N, CA and C atoms as an extended XYZ file, in Angstrom:
561
Properties=species:S:1:pos:R:3:atomname:S:1:resname:S:1:resid:I:1 pbc="F F F"
N         0.840       -1.186        0.000 N   MET     1
C         0.000        0.000        0.000 CA  MET     1
C         0.885        1.249        0.000 C   MET     1
N         0.499        2.208       -0.805 N   GLN     2
C         1.324        3.402       -0.913 CA  GLN     2
C         0.949        4.427        0.144 C   GLN     2
N         1.941        5.166        0.588 N   THR     3
C         1.691        6.268        1.508 CA  THR     3
C         1.615        7.546        0.702 C   THR     3
N         1.150        8.595        1.339 N   ARG     4
C         0.996        9.871        0.631 CA  ARG     4
C         2.331       10.429        0.142 C   ARG     4
N         3.402       10.049        0.809 N   SER     5
C         4.704       10.593        0.405 CA  SER     5
C         5.261        9.913       -0.848 C   SER     5
N         4.693        8.764       -1.213 N   GLU     6
C         5.175        8.073       -2.410 CA  GLU     6
C         4.597        8.715       -3.668 C   GLU     6
N         5.373        8.734       -4.721 N   THR     7
C         4.928        9.277       -5.990 CA  THR     7
C         4.179        8.202       -6.765 C   THR     7
N         3.033        8.567       -7.299 N   LEU     8
C         2.291        7.640       -8.140 CA  LEU     8
C         2.903        7.659       -9.523 C   LEU     8
N         3.000        6.492      -10.131 N   THR     9
C         3.626        6.353      -11.435 CA  THR     9
C         2.622        5.803      -12.426 C   THR     9
N         2.596        6.388      -13.609 N   THR    10
C         1.768        5.879      -14.701 CA  THR    10
C         2.638        5.854      -15.947 C   THR    10
N         2.607        4.716      -16.647 N   ILE    11
C         3.389        4.607      -17.882 CA  ILE    11
C         2.496        4.154      -19.028 C   ILE    11
N         2.899        4.540      -20.222 N   LEU    12
C         2.285        4.071      -21.457 CA  LEU    12
C         3.261        3.088      -22.075 C   LEU    12
N         2.753        1.954      -22.520 N   PHE    13
C         3.592        0.881      -23.059 CA  PHE    13
C         3.004        0.407      -24.384 C   PHE    13
N         3.860        0.211      -25.379 N   ASN    14
C         3.441       -0.358      -26.655 CA  ASN    14
C         3.713       -1.863      -26.601 C   ASN    14
N         2.663       -2.622      -26.293 N   LYS    15
C         2.801       -4.069      -26.142 CA  LYS    15
C         2.985       -4.720      -27.506 C   LYS    15
N         4.078       -5.454      -27.684 N   PRO    16
C         4.272       -6.163      -28.948 CA  PRO    16
C         3.339       -7.372      -29.081 C   PRO    16
N         3.158       -7.825      -30.296 N   PHE    17
C         2.420       -9.049      -30.576 CA  PHE    17
C         3.059      -10.207      -29.814 C   PHE    17
N         2.243      -11.088      -29.251 N   GLY    18
C         2.736      -12.290      -28.605 CA  GLY    18
C         3.115      -12.149      -27.147 C   GLY    18
N         3.035      -10.937      -26.608 N   VAL    19
C         3.409      -10.699      -25.211 CA  VAL    19
C         2.140      -10.762      -24.348 C   VAL    19
N         2.233      -11.475      -23.230 N   LEU    20
C         1.121      -11.531      -22.284 CA  LEU    20
C         1.012      -10.205      -21.548 C   LEU    20
N        -0.193       -9.753      -21.252 N   SER    21
C        -0.377       -8.469      -20.571 CA  SER    21
C        -0.365       -8.648      -19.050 C   SER    21
N         0.608       -9.394      -18.579 N   GLN    22
C         0.830       -9.621      -17.150 CA  GLN    22
C         2.329       -9.813      -16.944 C   GLN    22
N         2.757       -9.771      -15.679 N   PHE    23
C         4.184       -9.840      -15.398 CA  PHE    23
C         4.720      -11.258      -15.275 C   PHE    23
N         3.855      -12.232      -15.041 N   THR    24
C         4.296      -13.622      -14.968 CA  THR    24
C         3.393      -14.473      -15.838 C   THR    24
N         3.928      -15.595      -16.302 N   ASP    25
C         3.162      -16.525      -17.120 CA  ASP    25
C         2.646      -17.634      -16.221 C   ASP    25
N         1.349      -17.620      -15.990 N   LYS    26
C         0.746      -18.643      -15.140 CA  LYS    26
C         0.190      -19.783      -15.982 C   LYS    26
N         0.712      -19.925      -17.170 N   GLY    27
C         0.279      -20.987      -18.082 CA  GLY    27
C         0.877      -22.324      -17.691 C   GLY    27
N         1.106      -23.142      -18.674 N   THR    28
C         1.631      -24.479      -18.417 CA  THR    28
C         3.047      -24.406      -17.840 C   THR    28
N         3.373      -25.378      -17.028 N   GLN    29
C         4.691      -25.414      -16.402 CA  GLN    29
C         5.768      -25.482      -17.483 C   GLN    29
N         6.801      -24.696      -17.321 N   GLY    30
C         7.882      -24.664      -18.294 CA  GLY    30
C         7.597      -23.748      -19.468 C   GLY    30
N         6.482      -23.008      -19.410 N   SER    31
C         6.116      -22.101      -20.490 CA  SER    31
C         7.148      -20.986      -20.613 C   SER    31
N         7.385      -20.550      -21.823 N   THR    32
C         8.351      -19.476      -22.054 CA  THR    32
C         7.723      -18.317      -22.826 C   THR    32
N         6.429      -18.123      -22.649 N   ARG    33
C         5.777      -17.007      -23.333 CA  ARG    33
C         6.266      -15.685      -22.736 C   ARG    33
N         6.564      -14.697      -23.582 N   PRO    34
C         7.044      -13.416      -23.057 CA  PRO    34
C         5.943      -12.671      -22.294 C   PRO    34
N         6.351      -11.968      -21.246 N   THR    35
C         5.430      -11.201      -20.413 CA  THR    35
C         5.909       -9.757      -20.321 C   THR    35
N         5.165       -8.938      -19.616 N   LEU    36
C         5.544       -7.543      -19.422 CA  LEU    36
C         6.906       -7.401      -18.754 C   LEU    36
N         7.277       -8.383      -17.924 N   SER    37
C         8.555       -8.289      -17.203 CA  SER    37
C         9.759       -8.300      -18.145 C   SER    37
N         9.580       -8.757      -19.377 N   ALA    38
C        10.680       -8.719      -20.351 CA  ALA    38
C        10.940       -7.299      -20.847 C   ALA    38
N         9.991       -6.379      -20.581 N   TYR    39
C        10.088       -5.015      -21.112 CA  TYR    39
C        10.083       -3.937      -20.035 C   TYR    39
N         9.422       -4.220      -18.924 N   ILE    40
C         9.218       -3.193      -17.901 CA  ILE    40
C         9.833       -3.657      -16.589 C   ILE    40
N        10.855       -2.936      -16.132 N   ASP    41
C        11.504       -3.236      -14.864 CA  ASP    41
C        11.278       -2.048      -13.925 C   ASP    41
N        10.022       -1.857      -13.577 N   LEU    42
C         9.629       -0.723      -12.745 CA  LEU    42
C         8.724       -1.264      -11.646 C   LEU    42
N         9.184       -1.264      -10.401 N   PRO    43
C         8.383       -1.871       -9.338 CA  PRO    43
C         7.106       -1.083       -9.045 C   PRO    43
N         6.066       -1.806       -8.677 N   GLY    44
C         4.845       -1.179       -8.183 CA  GLY    44
C         3.838       -0.749       -9.216 C   GLY    44
N         4.091       -0.987      -10.502 N   VAL    45
C         3.083       -0.642      -11.519 CA  VAL    45
C         2.378       -1.919      -11.969 C   VAL    45
N         1.090       -1.771      -12.243 N   TYR    46
C         0.270       -2.907      -12.652 CA  TYR    46
C        -0.592       -2.504      -13.836 C   TYR    46
N        -0.916       -3.463      -14.711 N   PRO    47
C        -1.722       -3.141      -15.888 CA  PRO    47
C        -3.117       -2.644      -15.507 C   PRO    47
N        -3.553       -1.606      -16.169 N   ALA    48
C        -4.921       -1.103      -16.035 CA  ALA    48
C        -5.692       -1.667      -17.227 C   ALA    48
N        -6.165       -2.888      -17.075 N   GLY    49
C        -6.835       -3.582      -18.168 CA  GLY    49
C        -5.886       -4.535      -18.859 C   GLY    49
N        -6.431       -5.223      -19.845 N   ARG    50
C        -5.665       -6.254      -20.540 CA  ARG    50
C        -5.676       -5.974      -22.037 C   ARG    50
N        -4.768       -6.641      -22.707 N   LEU    51
C        -4.719       -6.634      -24.160 CA  LEU    51
C        -4.320       -8.041      -24.556 C   LEU    51
N        -5.115       -8.666      -25.409 N   ASP    52
C        -4.869      -10.057      -25.791 CA  ASP    52
C        -3.443      -10.260      -26.277 C   ASP    52
N        -2.945      -11.465      -26.090 N   ARG    53
C        -1.586      -11.807      -26.506 CA  ARG    53
C        -1.371      -11.544      -27.998 C   ARG    53
N        -2.407      -11.785      -28.814 N   ASP    54
C        -2.257      -11.599      -30.256 CA  ASP    54
C        -2.667      -10.205      -30.729 C   ASP    54
N        -2.835       -9.271      -29.778 N   SER    55
C        -3.087       -7.873      -30.111 CA  SER    55
C        -1.863       -7.053      -29.728 C   SER    55
N        -1.773       -5.878      -30.316 N   GLU    56
C        -0.620       -5.006      -30.094 CA  GLU    56
C        -1.105       -3.656      -29.608 C   GLU    56
N        -0.170       -2.849      -29.141 N   GLY    57
C        -0.489       -1.457      -28.892 CA  GLY    57
C        -0.536       -1.037      -27.447 C   GLY    57
N        -1.274        0.035      -27.208 N   LEU    58
C        -1.239        0.761      -25.952 CA  LEU    58
C        -1.770       -0.029      -24.766 C   LEU    58
N        -0.930       -0.075      -23.749 N   MET    59
C        -1.340       -0.516      -22.415 CA  MET    59
C        -0.924        0.579      -21.453 C   MET    59
N        -1.747        0.786      -20.441 N   ILE    60
C        -1.405        1.721      -19.379 CA  ILE    60
C        -1.107        0.889      -18.142 C   ILE    60
N         0.018        1.184      -17.516 N   LEU    61
C         0.371        0.546      -16.250 CA  LEU    61
C         0.534        1.648      -15.225 C   LEU    61
N         0.061        1.408      -14.007 N   THR    62
C         0.088        2.462      -13.011 CA  THR    62
C         0.227        1.897      -11.605 C   THR    62
N         0.711        2.731      -10.704 N   SER    63
C         0.756        2.391       -9.290 CA  SER    63
C        -0.448        2.994       -8.559 C   SER    63
N        -1.293        3.717       -9.291 N   ASP    64
C        -2.469        4.383       -8.738 CA  ASP    64
C        -3.690        3.458       -8.873 C   ASP    64
N        -4.093        2.849       -7.771 N   GLY    65
C        -5.210        1.905       -7.792 CA  GLY    65
C        -6.511        2.514       -8.274 C   GLY    65
N        -6.783        3.780       -7.916 N   LYS    66
C        -8.023        4.439       -8.366 CA  LYS    66
C        -8.005        4.649       -9.879 C   LYS    66
N        -6.864        5.069      -10.409 N   LEU    67
C        -6.736        5.253      -11.859 CA  LEU    67
C        -6.875        3.912      -12.563 C   LEU    67
N        -6.251        2.894      -12.014 N   GLN    68
C        -6.336        1.554      -12.596 CA  GLN    68
C        -7.798        1.122      -12.705 C   GLN    68
N        -8.576        1.336      -11.650 N   ALA    69
C        -9.993        0.965      -11.663 CA  ALA    69
C       -10.778        1.786      -12.687 C   ALA    69
N       -10.489        3.089      -12.776 N   ARG    70
C       -11.220        3.942      -13.726 CA  ARG    70
C       -10.965        3.527      -15.167 C   ARG    70
N        -9.757        3.076      -15.453 N   ILE    71
C        -9.429        2.668      -16.816 CA  ILE    71
C       -10.019        1.297      -17.123 C   ILE    71
N        -9.909        0.375      -16.196 N   ALA    72
C       -10.292       -1.012      -16.452 CA  ALA    72
C       -11.781       -1.286      -16.290 C   ALA    72
N       -12.453       -0.558      -15.422 N   ASP    73
C       -13.858       -0.853      -15.126 CA  ASP    73
C       -14.782       -0.293      -16.210 C   ASP    73
N       -15.594       -1.167      -16.844 N   PRO    74
C       -16.484       -0.708      -17.920 CA  PRO    74
C       -17.486        0.360      -17.491 C   PRO    74
N       -17.795        0.451      -16.194 N   LYS    75
C       -18.785        1.445      -15.765 CA  LYS    75
C       -18.306        2.870      -16.004 C   LYS    75
N       -16.979        3.077      -16.124 N   TYR    76
C       -16.453        4.407      -16.389 CA  TYR    76
C       -16.412        4.740      -17.877 C   TYR    76
N       -16.649        3.741      -18.719 N   LYS    77
C       -16.774        3.916      -20.175 CA  LYS    77
C       -15.600        4.657      -20.805 C   LYS    77
N       -14.382        4.328      -20.408 N   ALA    78
C       -13.201        4.941      -21.028 CA  ALA    78
C       -13.139        4.504      -22.491 C   ALA    78
N       -13.180        5.448      -23.441 N   PRO    79
C       -13.114        5.045      -24.847 CA  PRO    79
C       -11.758        4.477      -25.206 C   PRO    79
N       -11.777        3.404      -25.967 N   LYS    80
C       -10.558        2.749      -26.440 CA  LYS    80
C       -10.640        2.699      -27.963 C   LYS    80
N        -9.606        3.215      -28.623 N   THR    81
C        -9.601        3.260      -30.084 CA  THR    81
C        -8.594        2.261      -30.622 C   THR    81
N        -9.034        1.507      -31.617 N   TYR    82
C        -8.233        0.442      -32.220 CA  TYR    82
C        -8.140        0.653      -33.724 C   TYR    82
N        -7.035        0.204      -34.297 N   LEU    83
C        -6.910        0.014      -35.736 CA  LEU    83
C        -6.994       -1.483      -35.969 C   LEU    83
N        -7.898       -1.879      -36.850 N   ALA    84
C        -8.078       -3.299      -37.140 CA  ALA    84
C        -7.887       -3.533      -38.623 C   ALA    84
N        -6.952       -4.402      -38.949 N   GLN    85
C        -6.791       -4.858      -40.323 CA  GLN    85
C        -7.696       -6.078      -40.452 C   GLN    85
N        -8.641       -6.003      -41.379 N   VAL    86
C        -9.634       -7.071      -41.500 CA  VAL    86
C        -9.561       -7.724      -42.871 C   VAL    86
N       -10.051       -8.942      -42.916 N   GLU    87
C       -10.107       -9.693      -44.170 CA  GLU    87
C       -11.312       -9.200      -44.961 C   GLU    87
N       -11.079       -8.815      -46.199 N   GLY    88
C       -12.148       -8.325      -47.059 CA  GLY    88
C       -12.154       -6.809      -47.134 C   GLY    88
N       -12.980       -6.287      -48.031 N   THR    89
C       -13.134       -4.848      -48.185 CA  THR    89
C       -14.371       -4.423      -47.407 C   THR    89
N       -14.170       -3.643      -46.367 N   VAL    90
C       -15.251       -3.267      -45.461 CA  VAL    90
C       -16.344       -2.519      -46.208 C   VAL    90
N       -17.580       -2.870      -45.904 N   THR    91
C       -18.739       -2.264      -46.552 CA  THR    91
C       -19.386       -1.214      -45.638 C   THR    91
N       -20.173       -0.347      -46.227 N   GLN    92
C       -20.918        0.648      -45.455 CA  GLN    92
C       -21.906       -0.047      -44.519 C   GLN    92
N       -22.518       -1.132      -44.977 N   ASP    93
C       -23.446       -1.883      -44.136 CA  ASP    93
C       -22.753       -2.390      -42.872 C   ASP    93
N       -21.551       -2.921      -43.006 N   ALA    94
C       -20.806       -3.424      -41.845 CA  ALA    94
C       -20.494       -2.283      -40.877 C   ALA    94
N       -20.084       -1.130      -41.407 N   LEU    95
C       -19.804        0.027      -40.556 CA  LEU    95
C       -21.067        0.468      -39.818 C   LEU    95
N       -22.197        0.512      -40.528 N   ASP    96
C       -23.467        0.903      -39.904 CA  ASP    96
C       -23.858       -0.063      -38.789 C   ASP    96
N       -23.651       -1.336      -39.010 N   ARG    97
C       -23.984       -2.336      -37.988 CA  ARG    97
C       -23.097       -2.175      -36.755 C   ARG    97
N       -21.810       -1.922      -36.960 N   LEU    98
C       -20.910       -1.686      -35.827 CA  LEU    98
C       -21.317       -0.427      -35.068 C   LEU    98
N       -21.718        0.600      -35.800 N   ARG    99
C       -22.138        1.868      -35.171 CA  ARG    99
C       -23.424        1.712      -34.370 C   ARG    99
N       -24.258        0.770      -34.765 N   ALA   100
C       -25.524        0.536      -34.055 CA  ALA   100
C       -25.328       -0.383      -32.849 C   ALA   100
N       -24.237       -1.132      -32.845 N   GLY   101
C       -24.030       -2.165      -31.830 CA  GLY   101
C       -24.479       -3.495      -32.402 C   GLY   101
N       -23.774       -4.537      -32.069 N   VAL   102
C       -24.110       -5.870      -32.576 CA  VAL   102
C       -24.429       -6.778      -31.389 C   VAL   102
N       -25.105       -7.861      -31.670 N   ILE   103
C       -25.451       -8.802      -30.615 CA  ILE   103
C       -24.486       -9.983      -30.686 C   ILE   103
N       -23.666      -10.109      -29.649 N   LEU   104
C       -22.723      -11.204      -29.534 CA  LEU   104
C       -23.301      -12.256      -28.591 C   LEU   104
N       -22.628      -13.364      -28.447 N   ARG   105
C       -23.118      -14.436      -27.564 CA  ARG   105
C       -23.336      -13.971      -26.132 C   ARG   105
N       -22.509      -13.018      -25.679 N   ASP   106
C       -22.647      -12.529      -24.307 CA  ASP   106
C       -23.488      -11.259      -24.226 C   ASP   106
N       -24.281      -11.001      -25.270 N   GLY   107
C       -25.213       -9.876      -25.252 CA  GLY   107
C       -24.838       -8.775      -26.224 C   GLY   107
N       -25.694       -7.758      -26.291 N   PRO   108
C       -25.453       -6.661      -27.231 CA  PRO   108
C       -24.277       -5.785      -26.796 C   PRO   108
N       -23.556       -5.287      -27.796 N   THR   109
C       -22.483       -4.335      -27.523 CA  THR   109
C       -23.068       -2.931      -27.550 C   THR   109
N       -22.370       -2.008      -26.933 N   ARG   110
C       -22.744       -0.604      -27.069 CA  ARG   110
C       -22.384       -0.171      -28.490 C   ARG   110
N       -23.044        0.860      -28.990 N   PRO   111
C       -22.652        1.365      -30.308 CA  PRO   111
C       -21.177        1.767      -30.325 C   PRO   111
N       -20.528        1.502      -31.435 N   ALA   112
C       -19.111        1.841      -31.602 CA  ALA   112
C       -18.986        2.983      -32.602 C   ALA   112
N       -17.900        3.708      -32.504 N   LYS   113
C       -17.542        4.629      -33.574 CA  LYS   113
C       -16.729        3.792      -34.540 C   LYS   113
N       -17.101        3.795      -35.801 N   ALA   114
C       -16.410        2.942      -36.772 CA  ALA   114
C       -16.276        3.680      -38.089 C   ALA   114
N       -15.092        3.570      -38.678 N   ARG   115
C       -14.883        4.151      -40.012 CA  ARG   115
C       -13.776        3.387      -40.708 C   ARG   115
N       -13.882        3.346      -42.014 N   ALA   116
C       -12.816        2.758      -42.828 CA  ALA   116
C       -11.690        3.791      -42.905 C   ALA   116
N       -10.442        3.308      -42.860 N   VAL   117
C        -9.285        4.199      -42.948 CA  VAL   117
C        -8.297        3.621      -43.961 C   VAL   117
N        -7.442        4.486      -44.465 N   ASN   118
C        -6.375        4.032      -45.349 CA  ASN   118
C        -5.385        3.198      -44.548 C   ASN   118
N        -4.656        2.311      -45.215 N   PRO   119
C        -3.648        1.529      -44.483 CA  PRO   119
C        -2.667        2.464      -43.774 C   PRO   119
N        -2.526        2.307      -42.442 N   PRO   120
C        -1.633        3.202      -41.698 CA  PRO   120
C        -0.176        2.817      -41.886 C   PRO   120
N         0.705        3.753      -41.575 N   THR   121
C         2.136        3.477      -41.559 CA  THR   121
C         2.463        2.960      -40.166 C   THR   121
N         2.818        1.695      -40.086 N   LEU   122
C         3.078        1.042      -38.807 CA  LEU   122
C         4.370        0.250      -38.858 C   LEU   122
N         4.786       -0.216      -37.724 N   TRP   123
C         5.912       -1.127      -37.617 CA  TRP   123
C         5.503       -2.475      -38.200 C   TRP   123
N         6.474       -3.251      -38.635 N   ASP   124
C         6.200       -4.603      -39.109 CA  ASP   124
C         5.835       -5.480      -37.925 C   ASP   124
N         4.909       -6.384      -38.154 N   ARG   125
C         4.552       -7.324      -37.098 CA  ARG   125
C         5.383       -8.580      -37.251 C   ARG   125
N         5.807       -9.132      -36.119 N   ASP   126
C         6.583      -10.360      -36.127 CA  ASP   126
C         5.855      -11.393      -35.272 C   ASP   126
N         5.293      -12.432      -35.872 N   PRO   127
C         5.317      -12.773      -37.296 CA  PRO   127
C         4.294      -11.941      -38.070 C   PRO   127
N         4.496      -11.817      -39.392 N   PRO   128
C         3.543      -11.059      -40.202 CA  PRO   128
C         2.187      -11.767      -40.237 C   PRO   128
N         1.137      -10.997      -40.565 N   ILE   129
C        -0.188      -11.605      -40.685 CA  ILE   129
C        -0.206      -12.541      -41.877 C   ILE   129
N        -1.170      -13.454      -41.882 N   ARG   130
C        -1.319      -14.332      -43.043 CA  ARG   130
C        -1.930      -13.525      -44.186 C   ARG   130
N        -1.417      -13.712      -45.355 N   VAL   131
C        -1.906      -12.987      -46.528 CA  VAL   131
C        -2.420      -14.003      -47.528 C   VAL   131
N        -3.627      -13.751      -48.018 N   ARG   132
C        -4.187      -14.596      -49.075 CA  ARG   132
C        -4.350      -13.735      -50.313 C   ARG   132
N        -3.676      -14.114      -51.382 N   LYS   133
C        -3.688      -13.302      -52.596 CA  LYS   133
C        -5.093      -13.118      -53.164 C   LYS   133
N        -5.968      -14.101      -52.933 N   SER   134
C        -7.317      -14.029      -53.506 CA  SER   134
C        -8.295      -13.235      -52.644 C   SER   134
N        -7.885      -12.829      -51.433 N   VAL   135
C        -8.784      -12.101      -50.535 CA  VAL   135
C        -8.137      -10.775      -50.146 C   VAL   135
N        -8.783       -9.651      -50.481 N   PRO   136
C        -8.214       -8.354      -50.100 CA  PRO   136
C        -8.351       -8.129      -48.590 C   PRO   136
N        -7.654       -7.131      -48.096 N   ASP   137
C        -7.854       -6.732      -46.708 CA  ASP   137
C        -8.044       -5.224      -46.672 C   ASP   137
N        -8.573       -4.742      -45.560 N   SER   138
C        -8.786       -3.309      -45.386 CA  SER   138
C        -8.636       -2.970      -43.910 C   SER   138
N        -8.660       -1.673      -43.604 N   TRP   139
C        -8.439       -1.203      -42.247 CA  TRP   139
C        -9.654       -0.442      -41.729 C   TRP   139
N        -9.919       -0.635      -40.442 N   LEU   140
C       -10.979        0.079      -39.729 CA  LEU   140
C       -10.377        0.803      -38.542 C   LEU   140
N       -10.968        1.921      -38.192 N   GLU   141
C       -10.710        2.535      -36.894 CA  GLU   141
C       -11.987        2.344      -36.101 C   GLU   141
N       -11.861        1.744      -34.935 N   LEU   142
C       -13.026        1.388      -34.132 CA  LEU   142
C       -12.811        1.897      -32.715 C   LEU   142
N       -13.782        2.638      -32.184 N   THR   143
C       -13.713        3.111      -30.807 CA  THR   143
C       -14.875        2.512      -30.038 C   THR   143
N       -14.537        1.840      -28.933 N   ILE   144
C       -15.560        1.232      -28.078 CA  ILE   144
C       -15.390        1.768      -26.665 C   ILE   144
N       -16.452        1.652      -25.868 N   ALA   145
C       -16.410        2.131      -24.490 CA  ALA   145
C       -16.719        0.998      -23.516 C   ALA   145
N       -16.342       -0.198      -23.904 N   GLU   146
C       -16.442       -1.360      -23.026 CA  GLU   146
C       -15.237       -2.227      -23.326 C   GLU   146
N       -15.071       -3.308      -22.640 N   GLY   147
C       -13.855       -4.079      -22.854 CA  GLY   147
C       -14.049       -5.564      -22.613 C   GLY   147
N       -14.969       -6.146      -23.315 N   ARG   148
C       -15.182       -7.584      -23.168 CA  ARG   148
C       -14.024       -8.360      -23.792 C   ARG   148
N       -13.924       -9.605      -23.417 N   ASN   149
C       -12.874      -10.467      -23.939 CA  ASN   149
C       -12.959      -10.544      -25.466 C   ASN   149
N       -11.881      -10.154      -26.120 N   ARG   150
C       -11.744      -10.218      -27.581 CA  ARG   150
C       -12.898       -9.519      -28.309 C   ARG   150
N       -13.396       -8.456      -27.726 N   GLN   151
C       -14.603       -7.803      -28.242 CA  GLN   151
C       -14.456       -7.278      -29.665 C   GLN   151
N       -13.405       -6.548      -29.963 N   VAL   152
C       -13.261       -5.985      -31.305 CA  VAL   152
C       -13.185       -7.109      -32.337 C   VAL   152
N       -12.418       -8.129      -32.062 N   ARG   153
C       -12.311       -9.269      -32.988 CA  ARG   153
C       -13.672       -9.920      -33.207 C   ARG   153
N       -14.429      -10.086      -32.126 N   ARG   154
C       -15.746      -10.717      -32.254 CA  ARG   154
C       -16.722       -9.822      -33.011 C   ARG   154
N       -16.623       -8.512      -32.804 N   MET   155
C       -17.512       -7.577      -33.510 CA  MET   155
C       -17.238       -7.577      -35.011 C   MET   155
N       -15.958       -7.490      -35.395 N   THR   156
C       -15.660       -7.447      -36.829 CA  THR   156
C       -16.025       -8.769      -37.497 C   THR   156
N       -15.799       -9.879      -36.813 N   ALA   157
C       -16.175      -11.186      -37.369 CA  ALA   157
C       -17.691      -11.287      -37.500 C   ALA   157
N       -18.416      -10.736      -36.534 N   HIS   158
C       -19.881      -10.788      -36.555 CA  HIS   158
C       -20.460      -10.087      -37.795 C   HIS   158
N       -19.793       -9.029      -38.241 N   VAL   159
C       -20.279       -8.315      -39.424 CA  VAL   159
C       -19.598       -8.795      -40.705 C   VAL   159
N       -18.887       -9.925      -40.622 N   GLY   160
C       -18.349      -10.574      -41.817 CA  GLY   160
C       -16.920      -10.233      -42.192 C   GLY   160
N       -16.175       -9.587      -41.272 N   PHE   161
C       -14.813       -9.169      -41.588 CA  PHE   161
C       -13.865       -9.568      -40.455 C   PHE   161
N       -13.350      -10.802      -40.494 N   PRO   162
C       -12.452      -11.258      -39.424 CA  PRO   162
C       -11.208      -10.372      -39.314 C   PRO   162
N       -10.796      -10.116      -38.080 N   THR   163
C        -9.616       -9.292      -37.816 CA  THR   163
C        -8.348      -10.094      -38.036 C   THR   163
N        -7.430       -9.516      -38.793 N   LEU   164
C        -6.119      -10.110      -39.038 CA  LEU   164
C        -5.056       -9.525      -38.102 C   LEU   164
N        -5.183       -8.229      -37.824 N   ARG   165
C        -4.226       -7.536      -36.966 CA  ARG   165
C        -4.986       -6.476      -36.178 C   ARG   165
N        -4.695       -6.377      -34.888 N   LEU   166
C        -5.411       -5.438      -34.031 CA  LEU   166
C        -4.425       -4.659      -33.179 C   LEU   166
N        -4.533       -3.321      -33.246 N   ILE   167
C        -3.620       -2.438      -32.529 CA  ILE   167
C        -4.437       -1.411      -31.760 C   ILE   167
N        -4.261       -1.381      -30.437 N   ARG   168
C        -4.947       -0.346      -29.644 CA  ARG   168
C        -4.105        0.920      -29.724 C   ARG   168
N        -4.735        1.992      -30.184 N   MET   169
C        -4.038        3.257      -30.398 CA  MET   169
C        -4.211        4.240      -29.245 C   MET   169
N        -5.373        4.172      -28.551 N   SER   170
C        -5.582        5.109      -27.448 CA  SER   170
C        -6.558        4.546      -26.427 C   SER   170
N        -6.430        5.083      -25.225 N   ILE   171
C        -7.349        4.811      -24.123 CA  ILE   171
C        -7.633        6.162      -23.495 C   ILE   171
N        -8.890        6.603      -23.557 N   GLY   172
C        -9.216        7.930      -23.034 CA  GLY   172
C        -8.354        8.982      -23.703 C   GLY   172
N        -7.695        9.803      -22.898 N   ASP   173
C        -6.857       10.889      -23.428 CA  ASP   173
C        -5.425       10.463      -23.727 C   ASP   173
N        -5.064        9.220      -23.428 N   TRP   174
C        -3.709        8.738      -23.666 CA  TRP   174
C        -3.629        8.066      -25.019 C   TRP   174
N        -2.564        8.332      -25.747 N   SER   175
C        -2.404        7.680      -27.048 CA  SER   175
C        -1.003        7.096      -27.178 C   SER   175
N        -0.893        6.167      -28.100 N   LEU   176
C         0.348        5.457      -28.341 CA  LEU   176
C         1.455        6.392      -28.838 C   LEU   176
N         1.076        7.373      -29.634 N   GLY   177
C         2.071        8.311      -30.157 CA  GLY   177
C         3.131        7.592      -30.964 C   GLY   177
N         4.391        7.937      -30.734 N   ASP   178
C         5.487        7.365      -31.517 CA  ASP   178
C         6.230        6.243      -30.793 C   ASP   178
N         5.599        5.662      -29.758 N   LEU   179
C         6.252        4.552      -29.060 CA  LEU   179
C         6.399        3.355      -29.979 C   LEU   179
N         7.594        2.837      -30.081 N   ALA   180
C         7.841        1.623      -30.861 CA  ALA   180
C         7.437        0.407      -30.022 C   ALA   180
N         7.167       -0.728      -30.654 N   PRO   181
C         6.835       -1.923      -29.884 CA  PRO   181
C         7.910       -2.223      -28.831 C   PRO   181
N         7.458       -2.503      -27.607 N   GLY   182
C         8.367       -2.818      -26.526 CA  GLY   182
C         8.852       -1.597      -25.749 C   GLY   182
N         8.550       -0.398      -26.237 N   GLN   183
C         8.980        0.825      -25.531 CA  GLN   183
C         7.885        1.326      -24.605 C   GLN   183
N         8.316        2.061      -23.568 N   TRP   184
C         7.362        2.702      -22.668 CA  TRP   184
C         7.888        4.054      -22.242 C   TRP   184
N         6.975        4.883      -21.757 N   ARG   185
C         7.341        6.191      -21.237 CA  ARG   185
C         6.433        6.545      -20.063 C   ARG   185
N         6.958        7.326      -19.151 N   THR   186
C         6.190        7.787      -18.002 CA  THR   186
C         5.357        8.997      -18.410 C   THR   186
N         4.142        9.065      -17.870 N   VAL   187
C         3.281       10.228      -18.122 CA  VAL   187
C         2.927       10.894      -16.800 C   VAL   187
């Protein structure tokens, strides 16, 4: 527990593909999956929310328990913006359905902000996404105010466009900016 004399720390981290959004791997014994501890050696900070192992981008880690709760708890509706590379050429109908909210197995989603965007200039992903010459891909910018398990992937698949690559660009007022994968900075 922190005392008033301790400084609260908040960092922004660009989580690379394949990294678990926790400091230890509680998976199978002998597992060697990379975790946050491979990138962040700062005591007392904890993730404010999660990002799937196969997703990339912004994570916020903080020593401030109240801030952590405000970011992670859906009742505070912190907007999270993602870039999603999807299979196929996104249609206006799919965008309209995402904007209205879709019904997933665990219930209806809140309406999302959704728009098609040009392919962004990003770092290469390792490993690269699978490419099928016969199937085009396109990019979406999607902003949601909830955080269910694999929600963006499930939403895009529900409207007929499976996600190939997913990058969280911002959470509330914090954005990824020019952080390279594996880098972090204090805010």
